[in-house]
Each structure stands twice: as C-alpha cells, then as structure tokens.
C-alpha positions as CSV (number, residue, x, y, z in Angstrom):
1,M,87.5,87.7,110.9
2,S,87.1,87.8,107.8
3,E,87.8,91.8,107.4
4,Y,91.3,91.8,108.8
5,S,94.1,91.2,105.1
6,L,95.2,89.0,104.6
7,E,98.6,89.2,106.0
8,T,97.3,89.0,109.4
9,L,95.0,85.9,109.2
10,L,98.3,83.7,108.7
11,F,97.9,83.8,112.1
12,H,95.5,85.3,113.8
13,N,92.2,83.8,112.7
14,N,90.6,80.7,114.3
15,H,93.6,78.3,115.4
16,K,95.5,81.4,116.6
17,Y,95.2,79.9,119.9
18,D,93.6,76.2,120.9
19,P,90.3,76.7,122.4
20,Y,90.5,73.7,124.9
21,T,94.4,74.8,127.0
22,G,94.6,78.0,125.6
23,A,97.7,77.5,124.0
24,V,99.4,79.3,121.4
25,G,99.8,77.1,119.0
26,V,97.5,74.2,117.2
27,P,97.7,70.8,118.9
28,I,99.6,67.6,116.5
29,Y,97.5,64.9,117.4
30,N,99.2,62.5,116.5
31,A,95.8,59.7,116.2
32,S,95.5,57.1,114.0
33,T,92.1,56.5,115.1
34,F,89.4,58.1,117.7
35,H,86.7,57.2,119.9
36,Q,83.5,57.1,119.2
37,Q,80.2,56.7,121.9
38,D,77.8,55.9,120.4
39,V,77.0,52.9,118.1
40,D,74.4,55.0,115.2
41,Q,76.2,58.3,115.6
42,F,80.1,58.8,114.9
43,G,81.9,62.1,116.7
44,K,83.7,64.1,114.1
45,Y,86.7,62.8,113.6
46,D,86.7,58.3,113.6
47,Y,90.4,58.0,111.0
48,S,92.7,60.4,110.4
49,R,92.4,59.2,107.1
50,S,89.3,61.0,106.3
51,G,90.4,63.6,108.8
52,N,92.6,64.7,111.1
53,P,92.4,68.5,113.9
54,T,95.6,69.5,113.1
55,R,95.2,68.3,109.5
56,E,91.7,70.8,109.6
57,A,93.8,73.7,110.6
58,L,95.6,74.0,108.2
59,E,93.4,73.1,105.6
60,E,90.8,75.9,106.4
61,A,94.1,77.9,106.8
62,I,94.1,77.9,102.7
63,A,90.6,77.7,101.5
64,V,90.6,81.4,103.4
65,L,93.1,82.9,101.8
66,E,92.7,81.4,98.1
67,G,89.4,82.5,98.6
68,G,87.5,79.1,98.3
69,V,85.4,76.6,100.3
70,R,87.4,74.2,101.1
71,G,91.5,73.1,101.5
72,F,92.6,69.7,101.2
73,A,96.5,68.8,102.5
74,F,98.4,65.7,101.5
75,A,101.6,64.1,101.7
76,S,102.9,66.4,98.2
77,G,102.6,68.4,96.1
78,M,102.7,65.5,93.3
79,A,99.6,63.7,95.5
80,A,97.6,67.4,95.3
81,I,98.5,66.8,91.4
82,S,97.2,63.2,91.1
83,T,94.5,63.3,93.4
84,A,92.7,66.3,91.5
85,F,93.6,64.2,88.0
86,L,92.1,62.0,89.8
87,M,88.4,63.5,88.8
88,L,89.1,62.8,85.0
89,S,87.6,59.6,83.4
90,Q,88.6,57.0,80.6
91,G,88.2,58.7,77.6
92,D,88.7,62.4,79.0
93,H,91.6,65.0,77.2
94,V,93.6,67.7,79.2
95,V,95.0,70.8,77.4
96,I,98.2,71.2,79.6
97,T,100.5,74.2,79.4
98,E,104.0,73.1,77.4
99,D,106.5,74.2,80.0
100,V,104.8,72.5,82.7
101,Y,106.7,71.0,85.8
102,G,108.8,67.8,85.2
103,G,106.7,65.6,87.8
104,T,103.6,66.5,86.1
105,Y,104.7,65.8,83.3
106,R,104.9,62.8,83.8
107,V,101.9,62.0,85.8
108,V,100.8,63.0,82.4
109,T,103.2,61.7,79.7
110,E,103.3,58.2,81.6
111,V,100.1,57.7,84.4
112,L,97.3,59.0,83.3
113,S,97.8,58.2,79.9
114,R,97.4,54.4,80.4
115,Y,93.8,54.6,81.9
116,G,93.0,56.3,78.3
117,I,93.0,59.8,79.7
118,E,94.2,61.7,76.6
119,H,96.2,65.0,76.2
120,T,97.7,67.7,74.3
121,F,100.7,70.3,75.5
122,V,100.6,73.8,74.4
123,D,101.7,77.1,75.1
124,M,98.7,78.8,76.8
125,T,100.5,82.0,76.4
126,D,98.7,82.0,72.9
127,L,95.3,81.9,73.5
128,E,94.1,81.4,69.9
129,A,96.7,78.6,70.3
130,V,94.9,76.7,73.1
131,E,91.3,77.9,71.4
132,Q,92.5,75.0,69.5
133,A,93.7,72.6,71.0
134,V,90.5,71.5,72.7
135,Q,88.5,68.2,71.5
136,P,85.4,67.7,71.9
137,N,86.0,65.9,75.7
138,T,88.3,68.2,77.1
139,K,87.3,68.1,80.3
140,V,90.3,70.0,82.1
141,F,92.9,72.6,81.5
142,Y,95.8,73.1,83.7
143,V,98.0,75.8,84.1
144,E,100.8,76.8,85.9
145,T,101.6,80.8,86.6
146,P,104.5,81.9,85.8
147,S,106.0,78.3,84.7
148,N,109.0,75.8,86.0
149,P,111.2,76.7,84.7
150,L,110.7,79.1,81.9
151,L,108.5,81.5,84.0
152,K,105.9,82.5,81.0
153,V,102.8,84.0,82.0
154,T,99.5,82.4,81.3
155,D,96.2,84.7,81.2
156,I,94.4,82.8,83.7
157,G,91.0,84.8,83.2
158,A,91.2,84.0,79.6
159,V,92.4,80.1,79.7
160,S,89.1,80.3,82.4
161,R,86.5,81.6,80.6
162,I,87.6,79.0,76.8
163,A,87.5,76.2,79.8
164,K,83.6,77.3,80.8
165,R,82.5,78.1,77.5
166,H,83.9,74.2,76.7
167,G,82.2,72.7,79.5
168,A,86.2,71.8,81.3
169,L,87.0,72.9,84.6
170,T,90.7,75.3,85.1
171,F,93.2,74.0,87.6
172,V,95.8,76.3,88.3
173,D,99.4,75.3,90.0
174,N,99.8,78.8,92.1
175,T,102.7,76.7,94.1
176,F,105.6,79.8,92.1
177,L,103.2,82.9,93.8
178,T,101.3,81.9,96.6
179,P,98.1,83.0,97.2
180,L,99.4,86.0,99.3
181,S,100.4,87.0,95.1
182,Q,98.4,85.7,92.9
183,K,94.2,84.5,93.5
184,P,93.7,82.1,90.8
185,L,89.8,81.1,91.9
186,Q,89.1,84.9,92.2
187,L,90.2,85.2,88.7
188,G,88.8,82.9,87.3
189,A,89.9,79.0,88.3
190,D,88.0,76.3,90.0
191,V,91.0,74.2,91.6
192,V,94.4,75.3,93.2
193,L,96.8,73.5,93.1
194,H,100.0,74.3,95.7
195,S,103.6,72.1,96.3
196,A,103.7,73.2,100.2
197,T,106.9,71.9,100.7
198,K,108.2,75.0,98.8
199,F,107.6,78.2,99.4
200,I,104.2,77.8,102.3
201,A,105.9,75.7,104.0
202,G,109.3,77.7,103.5
203,H,111.9,75.8,105.2
204,S,113.2,72.9,103.1
205,D,112.1,70.7,106.3
206,V,109.1,69.1,105.5
207,T,107.1,67.8,102.0
208,A,103.6,69.0,101.4
209,G,100.8,69.5,99.2
210,L,97.8,71.9,98.9
211,A,94.4,71.7,97.1
212,V,91.4,74.5,97.2
213,A,88.6,73.5,95.8
214,K,86.2,77.2,94.5
215,D,82.6,75.6,95.0
216,E,80.7,73.2,97.7
217,V,80.3,70.4,94.3
218,L,83.9,70.8,92.9
219,A,84.8,69.9,97.1
220,K,82.5,66.5,97.8
221,R,84.8,65.7,94.7
222,L,88.0,66.0,96.2
223,G,87.1,65.6,99.7
224,F,85.8,62.0,98.5
225,L,89.0,61.3,96.3
226,Q,91.3,62.5,98.8
227,N,89.9,59.7,101.8
228,A,89.4,57.0,98.6
229,F,92.7,57.5,98.1
230,G,94.7,58.4,101.2
231,A,97.8,60.1,100.3
232,I,97.2,62.3,103.1
233,L,99.3,64.5,105.1
234,S,100.5,63.4,108.8
235,P,99.6,65.8,111.9
236,Q,103.3,66.9,112.0
237,D,104.1,67.9,108.9
238,S,100.8,70.0,108.8
239,W,102.4,71.6,112.4
240,L,105.6,71.7,110.2
241,V,103.5,73.5,107.3
242,L,100.9,75.6,109.4
243,R,104.4,77.5,111.6
244,G,105.6,78.4,107.6
245,L,102.7,80.2,106.7
246,K,103.1,82.3,109.6
247,T,106.4,84.2,108.0
248,L,105.4,83.9,104.4
249,H,104.1,87.1,104.6
250,V,107.6,88.6,105.6
251,R,109.9,85.7,103.6
252,L,107.9,86.4,100.3
253,Q,108.7,90.1,100.5
254,Q,113.0,89.7,101.3
255,S,112.9,86.8,98.2
256,V,110.6,88.7,95.6
257,S,113.1,92.3,96.5
258,G,116.2,90.0,96.5
259,A,114.5,88.2,92.7
260,M,113.9,91.5,91.4
261,K,117.9,92.9,92.5
262,I,119.4,89.3,90.9
263,A,116.9,89.4,87.8
264,S,118.0,93.0,87.1
265,F,121.7,91.9,88.1
266,L,122.3,89.1,85.4
267,Q,120.4,90.9,83.0
268,T,123.0,93.1,82.8
269,H,126.3,91.2,82.8
270,P,128.0,89.7,79.7
271,R,128.5,86.0,79.8
272,V,124.5,86.0,81.3
273,K,123.1,85.2,77.4
274,R,119.1,85.6,78.7
275,V,117.0,86.1,81.5
276,H,113.3,85.1,82.3
277,Y,111.5,86.9,85.4
278,P,107.7,88.2,84.8
279,G,108.7,91.3,86.6
280,L,111.2,92.5,84.1
281,A,109.6,95.1,81.8
282,G,111.4,93.7,78.8
283,H,109.5,89.5,79.6
284,P,106.3,88.8,77.0
285,G,104.9,88.7,80.2
286,F,104.9,91.7,82.9
287,L,102.3,94.3,81.4
288,L,99.7,90.4,82.7
289,Q,102.1,89.2,85.2
290,Q,101.0,93.4,87.1
291,Q,97.3,93.2,86.2
292,Q,96.3,89.0,87.3
293,A,99.9,88.8,90.2
294,A,100.7,91.1,93.0
295,D,104.4,90.9,92.1
296,A,106.7,88.5,89.6
297,G,107.6,85.8,92.4
298,A,111.0,85.4,94.1
299,V,111.6,82.4,91.7
300,L,114.1,83.0,88.2
301,S,115.5,81.8,86.0
302,F,118.8,82.2,83.2
303,E,121.0,80.6,80.6
304,L,124.6,80.6,80.1
305,E,126.6,80.3,77.0
306,N,126.5,76.4,76.9
307,E,127.4,73.8,79.3
308,E,130.5,74.3,80.3
309,A,130.5,77.9,81.4
310,M,127.2,77.1,83.5
311,R,129.5,73.8,84.6
312,Q,131.9,76.8,85.6
313,F,129.1,78.5,87.0
314,L,128.9,75.6,89.8
315,A,132.6,75.5,90.9
316,H,132.6,78.2,92.0
317,V,129.5,79.9,92.9
318,Q,129.3,79.7,97.3
319,L,125.9,80.8,98.8
320,P,123.0,78.7,97.0
321,V,122.5,75.4,97.9
322,F,122.7,73.7,94.6
323,A,119.8,70.8,95.0
324,V,116.1,70.0,93.8
325,S,113.2,71.9,95.1
326,L,112.1,76.3,96.1
327,G,111.1,78.7,97.8
328,A,113.3,78.4,100.9
329,V,114.9,80.8,103.5
330,E,117.8,79.7,101.8
331,S,118.5,80.4,98.1
332,I,118.2,77.5,96.3
333,L,120.0,76.8,92.6
334,S,118.6,74.0,90.4
335,Y,119.6,72.3,87.1
336,P,116.3,72.3,85.4
337,A,117.3,69.8,82.7
338,K,117.9,67.0,85.4
339,M,116.5,67.9,88.5
340,S,113.4,69.3,88.1
341,H,112.7,68.1,84.2
342,A,114.7,65.7,84.3
343,A,111.2,62.7,83.5
344,M,110.9,64.9,79.9
345,G,113.3,63.3,77.1
346,A,116.6,66.1,75.3
347,A,114.1,66.6,72.6
348,E,111.2,67.3,74.3
349,R,113.2,69.7,76.7
350,E,114.6,71.0,73.6
351,K,111.4,71.9,72.5
352,R,110.3,73.7,74.9
353,G,113.2,75.7,75.2
354,I,114.7,74.5,78.3
355,S,118.7,74.4,77.5
356,A,121.8,72.6,78.2
357,S,122.8,75.9,79.9
358,L,119.7,76.8,81.8
359,L,119.6,77.2,85.9
360,R,116.8,77.9,88.1
361,L,117.2,80.2,91.3
362,S,114.4,80.9,94.0
363,V,115.6,83.3,96.0
364,G,115.9,83.0,99.5
365,L,117.0,85.4,102.9
366,E,120.4,86.2,102.2
367,K,121.2,89.6,102.1
368,H,120.5,90.3,98.5
369,E,124.6,92.3,97.9
370,D,125.9,88.9,99.9
371,L,124.6,86.7,97.0
372,Q,125.3,89.8,94.0
373,A,128.7,89.2,95.0
374,D,128.8,85.8,94.7
375,F,127.2,85.6,91.4
376,Q,129.7,88.5,90.3
377,T,132.4,86.7,91.7
378,A,131.1,83.1,89.6
379,L,130.0,84.8,86.4
380,D,133.2,85.8,86.2
381,R,136.1,83.1,86.9
382,I,133.6,81.6,83.9
383,T,136.9,81.1,81.4
384,T,135.5,79.9,77.5
385,A,135.0,82.4,75.2
386,Q,132.8,85.2,75.4
387,P,129.6,84.5,73.4
388,D,128.8,87.1,70.3
389,F,125.5,89.3,70.4
390,V,126.6,91.0,67.6
C-alpha cells in the first residue's frame, strides 16, 4: 500500500481490518501473557511488555508515517524521550535546544546529570553556536522544532549534518507538527519522538508516547531498552491512539487553518505585545519552516503587556480550556511559567524569554470566528494601561 498518500494510509493500512474476523478496527488484546505450544520454540508474543498485537499495530503505523524502520509505543511522551536518552552512557554529552519542553529540561538537568551525562543548552537557530557547543564526548543533538513555548524553528538538516560530522545522533521531538507536517528522518534525523497524547491521539483522553528509529541498528537498541525499561503503552491506550490517527489529517487541517487566523488577529491587536508563530511572515523562522515542513502547525504563543493583563485576559476568555497539554479537539490555553515549564527556575525561564505574561494556545476544532470573537472580547476587557510601542 506504499503507493498511497499518508492521509490515506492513516486507515487504509495493514490493520484496516482484522484478518481473523473481518472486524473493521484493531482488536484490543488485553492479555498480559500468551500460551506457548512448545518449550523450545515460542510464538511471536510471549509477554505483553515485550510485545502485544494491539501495541504492535500502532508501532507499525507510526513507523510507516515517519518513514522509519520500526516504531515504539510508550506510556507517555516523557517515557519515550527518557528511553531514547537511555542509549547514552556515563561521560556522554548532549547538545540540546535551550527552548525545550520543561519535562525534557527536568530529565536532562536533574536525572541524566546524576548519572554523569553532561549537557549544554544552546539556541539551535544559531548554527555557529551549535558548533561551538560540541565537545569530544557529544553523542546526541536534541532538537525540538517548532520549540515549546516560543516556536523557534531549528534547521533539522543542518543540525543533523553537524551531528554526523561529530559521530553523534540527532533526536527530534516532532510533537507539534506530527509526521503529516514534518518528516525529521527524511531531513537527516536518527530518532523522532512524539508525545502522542497531543495531536496524534487528539482527544484529551489518553497519555502516550512514540519513537521511531531510522535504521535497524538504532531500532534494536531502542527495542532492547523498551523491553528492559518497560514503560510500554497498554493495549487499551494503543487502541485509542490508533483511533485518533484515523482523523489526524482532517483535524490538523482545521486546527492549522485556525491557528493562522488567530495568530494574524492577535498580531494586530493593541493589547498583544508579541506573537510567536512560524506561519507569520515576520517570524524569524518563517522561510525555514516553509522549506522543511508542510505548514506551521496549530500551536502559537503570545505575550500581553504584563502579568496583570494576562490574568485579566484569562478571567474573561470563555472558549479554550485553561489546562496543561495541547493538540486536542478543544482549544487549550496554557501558562508555560506555571504549567509546561514549571520545572525551570524563574531565572532560566527569563533567560529563555519565557515571560510571566506569555500564554500558549493550541487551536482546536471550534469555528475560528467564534474563537476570535471570544479573544476579542477578553482582550478588550483588559483594564491595565496600554503598552507604549513608540
């Protein structure tokens, strides 16, 4: 079926229907163990931590979509990221984008560091700075693009080439764009990672993570670690993610379209100090985003005049849920300083430009005009003094 588009392969694939019953949908194999017919030769499945038919269907699907040799499904996005980092050893060094999800920041600074794995945060939009961050023991370049929460755009191909020159691997967190909008492995990355909790599952009803390896050597290493570490996705949750995949294309179309409209609106409103969205022509990464991705995604962030203005806006806005997470059918408004990036200290957030007035918006499937009208009303009800743009 490889001749079909990714949009069609989301549901017309090897798991279109159950070959045993004809059921349209992957069965949920809620089995922890599997009967073996012979003491010397086990079947394909023996214990669900090592392999489960429902999870395998999801793992095959994400491998096809990302163009890798093998996929892996984990209990959360951080389980996928942490397991990938387990390929490192004591004394290794990671070059990592400075504008990164707070959970990844926490693992690198508070967990890996305890085991003698070093790190250097760097602005990965500056390739010269990336080169300067390389050390003799650098083994991984960790990229998040567009980044969370400032939507910076990193040149995946250029960073991957730097990594290869130094004998290192490139990991890319592709959560914000999904394989329908960005294909890191085709651009030179070695491992692609997802919080499938977000756009891939898409309904705020499951926590999941995915990883895809570019070649068989990496696949064997990740497969060993997945089995050894054991943070696997359950059959029920695997089925929920598979269900979400079937509508990913149409959901993304609506959400990306809405994000562009809302970002353009916010950019012109006098109460909004700054908008971060790579779909806007004024964004520093606008041209690069067009070159390496199909669109700019459905996530943006924006800053108001100050924290008080931000609080007033939140008090009046009605449609988005105010919550942790993103990538769902409903629009989600988040406050990075106390949600996604709470693991960073105030000084680290300030250094990265994550201000006390910054809000992150994941645009959902609501009618865009309704969402814009809601934002207009909330912004107009802010009573703090107008910012001085002179």
